[in-house]
C-alpha positions in Angstrom: -17.2 32.5 34.7 -14.3 30.5 36.3 -12.0 29.2 33.6 -11.6 25.5 33.7 -8.1 24.5 35.0 -5.9 22.7 32.6 -4.7 19.3 34.0 -1.1 19.2 35.0 -0.4 16.3 32.6 -1.5 18.5 29.7 0.9 21.2 30.6 3.8 18.7 30.8 6.8 19.6 28.6 6.4 16.1 27.1 3.4 17.1 25.1 4.6 20.5 23.8 7.3 21.2 21.3 9.8 23.9 22.2 9.8 26.7 19.6 13.0 27.4 17.9 14.1 30.1 15.4 13.9 27.8 12.4 11.1 25.4 13.1 8.5 27.2 11.1 10.7 27.2 8.0 11.5 23.5 8.2 8.3 22.1 6.8 8.5 20.0 3.7 6.2 20.8 0.7 4.1 17.7 1.3 3.4 16.1 4.7 4.1 12.7 3.2 7.8 13.6 2.9 8.2 14.3 6.6 11.1 12.5 8.3 10.8 10.3 11.2 12.7 12.5 13.5 11.2 13.1 16.9 10.4 16.7 17.7 9.5 16.1 21.3 11.8 15.5 24.4 12.9 12.0 24.9 11.5 11.6 28.4 9.6 8.4 29.0 6.2 9.1 30.4 4.5 6.7 32.9 2.2 4.5 30.9 -1.3 4.3 32.3 -3.3 1.1 32.6 -5.0 1.0 29.2 -8.7 0.4 28.7 -9.6 -2.9 26.8 -10.0 -1.2 23.4 -7.2 1.3 23.3 -3.7 1.2 24.8 -0.6 3.3 24.3 2.4 1.7 22.7 5.4 1.3 25.1 8.4 3.3 24.0 11.8 1.7 24.1 13.7 4.4 22.4 13.5 8.1 22.0 13.3 7.7 18.3 10.3 5.8 16.9 11.3 2.9 14.7 9.9 2.5 11.3 7.8 -0.6 11.1 7.7 -1.2 7.4 10.0 -1.5 4.5 9.6 -1.2 0.8 10.5 -4.5 -0.8 11.1 -2.7 -4.1 13.8 -0.5 -2.6 15.5 -3.2 -0.7 16.6 -4.6 -4.0 17.3 -1.3 -5.7 20.5 0.6 -6.2 19.3 3.7 -4.4 21.4 5.0 -1.5 20.4 4.5 2.0 18.9 8.0 2.3 16.2 7.3 -0.3 13.1 9.0 1.0 10.6 6.2 0.9 9.6 6.6 4.5 10.5 3.0 5.2 13.3 2.5 7.7 15.3 -0.6 8.3 13.4 -3.3 10.2 16.6 -4.8 11.7 16.3 -2.9 15.0 13.4 -4.6 16.8 12.6 -3.6 20.4 11.9 -6.2 23.1 8.4 -4.8 23.3 7.8 -5.4 19.6 9.1 -9.0 20.0 6.8 -9.6 22.9 3.8 -8.1 21.2 4.5 -10.1 18.0 4.6 -13.3 20.1 1.3 -12.4 21.8 -0.3 -11.8 18.4 0.9 -15.0 16.9 -0.5 -16.9 19.9 -3.9 -15.2 19.4 -3.9 -15.9 15.7 -3.0 -19.6 16.2 -6.1 -20.2 18.2 -9.0 -22.1 16.7 -11.3 -19.1 17.5 -9.5 -15.8 17.8 -10.3 -13.8 20.9 -11.2 -10.5 19.3 -11.2 -8.5 22.5 -7.7 -9.7 23.3 -6.5 -9.2 19.7 -7.8 -5.6 19.8 -6.1 -4.9 23.1 -2.7 -6.1 21.8 -3.1 -4.6 18.3 -4.1 -1.2 19.6 -0.5 -0.8 21.0 0.9 -1.2 17.5 1.5 -4.3 15.3 5.1 -5.1 14.7 6.0 -5.7 11.0 6.9 -9.2 9.9 5.3 -12.6 9.6 2.4 -11.0 7.7 0.8 -10.3 11.1 -0.6 -6.8 10.3 -2.2 -8.2 7.1 -4.1 -10.9 9.0 -4.9 -8.7 12.0 -6.3 -5.9 9.9 -8.5 -8.3 8.0 -9.9 -9.6 11.4 -10.3 -6.1 12.8 -12.3 -5.0 9.7 -14.5 -8.1 9.8 -13.2 -9.5 6.5 -12.1 -12.6 8.3 -14.3 -14.3 10.9 -12.8 -15.1 14.3 -13.3 -18.9 13.5 -10.1 -19.9 11.7 -12.0 -22.9 10.2 -14.1 -20.5 8.1 -11.2 -18.5 6.7 -10.6 -20.6 3.6 -14.2 -20.7 2.4 -14.8 -17.0 3.2 -11.7 -15.9 1.2 -12.6 -18.1 -1.7 -16.2 -16.8 -1.8 -15.2 -13.1 -1.5 -12.4 -13.3 -4.1 -14.7 -15.0 -6.5 -17.3 -12.3 -5.9 -14.7 -9.6 -6.6 -13.7 -11.3 -9.8 -17.4 -11.3 -10.9 -17.6 -7.5 -10.1 -14.6 -6.8 -12.3 -16.0 -8.9 -15.2 -19.3 -7.1 -14.9 -18.2 -3.5 -14.2 -14.8 -3.1 -15.9 -15.8 -4.5 -19.3 -15.8 -2.2 -22.3 -19.3 -1.7 -23.9 -17.9 -3.1 -27.2 -17.0 -6.3 -25.5 -20.5 -6.4 -23.8 -22.1 -5.9 -27.2 -20.0 -8.5 -28.8 -20.9 -11.1 -26.2 -24.5 -10.2 -26.5 -24.4 -10.7 -30.2 -22.5 -14.0 -29.7 -25.1 -15.3 -27.2 -27.9 -14.1 -29.4 -26.3 -15.8 -32.4 -26.2 -19.1 -30.6 -29.9 -18.9 -30.0 -30.8 -17.9 -33.5 -28.7 -20.2 -35.7 -31.7 -21.1 -37.8 -32.7 -17.5 -38.5 -29.0 -16.7 -39.3 -28.9 -19.5 -41.9 -31.8 -17.9 -43.7 -30.3 -14.4 -43.7 -26.6 -14.1 -44.5 -26.7 -10.3 -45.0 -25.4 -7.6 -42.6 -27.0 -7.1 -39.2 -30.3 -5.4 -39.7 -31.2 -2.2 -37.8 -34.0 -3.9 -36.0 -31.5 -6.3 -34.3 -29.6 -3.5 -32.6 -31.4 -2.6 -29.4 -31.6 1.0 -28.3 -29.6 0.3 -25.2 -26.7 -1.2 -27.2 -26.4 1.8 -29.6 -23.3 4.0 -29.0 -25.3 7.2 -29.5 -28.2 6.2 -27.2 -29.0 8.6 -24.4 -31.2 6.2 -22.5 -30.5 5.6 -18.8 -30.3 1.9 -19.4 -27.8 2.3 -22.3 -24.5 0.7 -21.6 -22.8 3.2 -23.9 -24.4 6.2 -22.2 -23.3 4.9 -18.8 -19.8 4.3 -20.2 -19.4 7.9 -21.3 -20.8 9.2 -18.0 -18.2 7.1 -16.1 -15.3 8.3 -18.2 -14.9 11.6 -16.2 -14.8 9.7 -12.9 -12.3 7.2 -14.3 -10.1 10.0 -15.6 -10.1 11.5 -12.1 -9.2 8.1 -10.5 -6.4 7.7 -13.0 -4.9 11.1 -12.1 -5.2 10.5 -8.3 -3.8 7.0 -8.5 -0.7 8.3 -10.3 -0.2 10.9 -7.6 -0.5 8.3 -4.7 2.7 8.4 -2.6 5.0 9.6 -5.4 8.0 9.2 -3.0 7.4 5.4 -2.6 8.6 3.1 -5.4 5.9 0.7 -4.4 3.3 3.0 -5.8 5.2 5.2 -8.2 7.7 4.8 -10.9 8.3 2.8 -14.1 8.8 -0.6 -12.5 6.4 -3.4 -13.4 5.4 -3.8 -9.8 4.5 -0.1 -9.4 2.4 -0.2 -12.6 0.7 -3.4 -11.5 -0.1 -1.8 -8.1 -1.5 1.3 -9.7 -3.7 -0.9 -11.9 -5.0 -2.6 -8.8 -5.8 0.7 -7.0 -7.6 1.9 -10.2 -9.7 -1.3 -10.5 -10.8 -1.1 -6.8 -11.8 2.5 -7.0 -13.7 2.1 -10.3 -15.6 -1.0 -9.0 -16.4 0.9 -5.8 -17.6 3.9 -7.6 -19.9 1.9 -9.8 -21.3 -0.1 -6.9 -21.9 3.0 -4.9 -23.7 5.5 -7.2 -24.7 7.6 -4.3 -21.1 8.5 -3.5 -19.2 7.2 -6.5 -15.6 8.4 -6.3 -14.4 11.4 -4.2 -10.9 12.7 -4.5 -8.8 11.5 -1.7 -10.2 8.0 -1.5 -7.0 6.7 -3.1 -5.1 7.9 0.0 -7.3 5.7 2.3 -7.0 2.8 -0.1 -3.2 2.9 -0.3 -2.3 1.7 3.3 -4.7 -1.3 3.0 -3.3 -2.4 -0.3 0.3 -1.9 0.7 -0.1 -4.1 3.8 -2.0 -6.9 2.0 0.3 -6.9 -1.1 3.4 -7.2 1.1 2.0 -10.3 3.0 4.9 -12.8 2.9 2.3 -15.5 2.1 2.4 -15.6 -1.7 -1.2 -16.7 -2.0 -2.4 -13.9 0.2 -0.2 -11.3 -1.6 -1.6 -12.5 -5.0 -5.1 -11.9 -3.8 -4.4 -8.5 -2.3 -6.6 -6.6 -4.8 -9.7 -8.5 -3.9 -9.0 -8.5 -0.2 -8.3 -4.8 -0.2 -11.5 -4.0 -2.0 -13.7 -5.6 0.7 -11.7 -4.1 3.6 -11.8 -0.7 1.9 -15.6 -1.0 1.6 -15.8 -1.9 5.3 -13.5 0.8 6.5 -15.2 3.5 4.4 -18.7 2.4 5.6 -17.9 4.2 8.9 -16.8 7.4 7.1 -18.9 7.4 3.9 -21.1 10.3 5.1 -18.0 12.5 5.2 -17.7 12.0 1.4 -21.3 12.9 0.6 -21.6 16.6 -0.1 -25.4 16.6 0.5 -24.7 15.6 4.1 -22.1 18.2 4.9 -24.4 20.2 7.1 -26.2 17.2 8.6 -25.5 15.7 12.0 -23.6 12.9 10.3 -21.6 15.0 7.8 -18.0 16.2 7.9 -18.8 19.5 9.5 -20.6 17.8 12.4 -17.6 15.6 13.0 -15.3 18.6 12.9 -17.5 20.3 15.5 -17.1 17.2 17.7 -13.4 17.7 17.5 -13.7 21.3 18.5 -15.9 20.3 21.5 -13.5 17.6 22.5 -10.6 20.1 22.6 -12.7 22.6 24.6 -13.6 19.8 27.1 -9.9 18.9 27.7 -8.1 22.2 27.1 -10.3 25.2 27.1 -7.4 27.6 27.1 -6.0 26.2 23.8 -9.5 26.0 22.3 -10.2 29.6 23.1 -6.9 30.8 21.7 -7.4 28.9 18.5 -11.0 29.6 17.7 -11.8 32.8 19.5 -8.5 34.8 19.7 -6.7 33.8 16.5 -9.9 32.7 14.6 -8.3 29.5 13.3 -11.4 27.6 12.1 -10.9 23.8 12.6 -12.2 23.2 9.1 -8.9 24.8 7.8 -6.9 21.9 9.0 -9.1 19.2 10.5 -11.0 18.5 7.2 -8.0 16.8 5.7 -7.0 15.1 9.0 -10.4 13.5 9.4 -11.4 12.7 5.8 -8.0 11.1 4.9 -7.5 9.4 8.3 -4.3 11.2 9.0 -2.5 9.6 6.0 -1.1 12.9 4.9 0.1 14.2 8.2 2.7 11.6 9.1 5.2 9.4 7.3 3.8 6.1 5.9 5.2 3.9 8.7 3.7 6.1 11.4 0.4 6.2 9.6 0.3 2.4 9.8 1.0 2.5 13.5 -1.8 5.0 14.0 -4.2 2.8 11.9 -3.4 -0.1 14.2 -5.0 1.8 17.0 -7.8 3.2 14.9 -8.9 -0.2 13.6 -8.7 -1.8 17.0 -11.5 0.3 18.5 -14.5 -2.0 18.8 -16.9 0.9 18.4 -15.3 1.9 15.1 -12.3 4.2 14.3 -14.1 7.6 14.3 -14.0 8.3 18.1 -10.4 7.2 18.4 -9.5 9.3 15.3 -11.0 12.4 17.0 -9.0 11.7 20.1 -5.8 11.4 18.1 -6.6 14.7 16.3 -7.2 16.4 19.7 -3.9 14.9 21.0 -2.2 16.4 17.9 -3.3 19.9 19.0 -2.2 19.3 22.6 1.2 18.1 21.6 2.0 21.5 20.0 -0.1 23.6 22.4 2.8 25.8 23.6 3.6 26.8 20.0 -0.1 27.3 19.2 -0.6 29.5 22.3 2.4 31.6 21.3 1.3 31.9 17.7 -1.1 34.1 15.6 -3.5 33.1 12.9 -0.8 32.8 10.2 1.7 30.8 12.1 -0.8 28.5 13.7 -2.5 27.7 10.4 0.8 27.0 8.8 1.8 24.7 11.7 -1.5 22.7 11.6 -1.6 22.4 7.9 2.0 21.1 7.9 2.0 19.1 11.1 5.6 18.6 12.4 7.0 15.1 12.9 6.1 13.7 16.2 6.7 10.7 18.5 3.8 8.5 17.6 4.0 6.6 20.9 3.6 9.8 22.8 0.8 10.9 20.5 -1.2 7.7 21.1 -0.4 7.9 24.8 -2.1 11.4 25.0 -5.0 10.2 22.8 -5.5 7.2 25.2 -5.3 9.6 28.2 -8.1 11.6 26.7 -10.3 8.5 26.7 -9.6 7.8 30.3 -10.0 11.4 31.3 -13.3 11.6 29.5 -14.7 8.4 30.9 -13.6 9.4 34.4 
């Protein structure tokens, strides 16, 4: 069998890190604490003509600029090296300025041209003016393209979420009290005849705290307690290096409460999936972006807006969280197999070395990459940039996600080809910091190579 030739552009030094003596010892304990340093050479690649739904982000500097800032830390007394993964937004490239202007033009139209919006947003959404918040809501279908409908849609959805909270987050004692109150209003005459304690016959089986019936609000409450405790633990562990999510500040506690409410409401409305550990990591970027909208009204409604966008985003990945579907053609193992096939199609030499020679099963590293949408592999600012591209795909983020994951392997192919099982597994489970513009360039190149 003739081995498929690796394209020259894949073998370019641009896409492979150069091994050094100490690189394998420089990983941080958690991928979320990685710095924004660029590990690749600073050579500018030629940018191809992008397809309508995915384009690479032009690079204006060897070092990728952080696109977000933590408003909490801007007012804190921490020194400038505080590891919140949010750099200064003072250095804005001409490309960012141009792209921001283009997005503002599109958002100002009476009816937003979604195809054009996706094209621009796929290159990365500059921070500022609340642009990312609005664009993400459009990309996720939460806002309709017609601007005239925005106000009524937001009012309706936010009212619906308020109703969900009232129905699903209420303590059974409060539910019972309200039932008794409403019953009391209907039976004033009977109450006037009997002033004694509540008789046993008036306490329904479903309202009794010791009831084991499926319809019992108390039985359901106790069954939910375990899930709620897991949600509480995970929410408190969400981005512990960011003051926005972690710490003793009132804002951090308020944000944790919002994440908790969203996850509990989602779990109760989706009994087939409920809550799966890691959903908090997918929720965090959405809430962060919406909560930091400079429009105070939008920021105040971030919890409700985040809930519906979270539901929409997760709808494309929900089968990955259902254990019963793990071995099906829509489960997580099938998706990981697609990644393996994609790598084999574009770089059979690397695929063979990983899966045949060194026996590095893609499940060992790709499970987290895919299920958590790369939120744990890069710093927070870079994750938002990657999500700009993922959410811009009109066919849904999964195919773009797989191309980005494949590009991640290609970027470190030289180190992988030189490594054994242990070193390669360590490298992929603690992915090194990378130039995100180059990463998305390679991912986009895989799309054009595949379609060609």
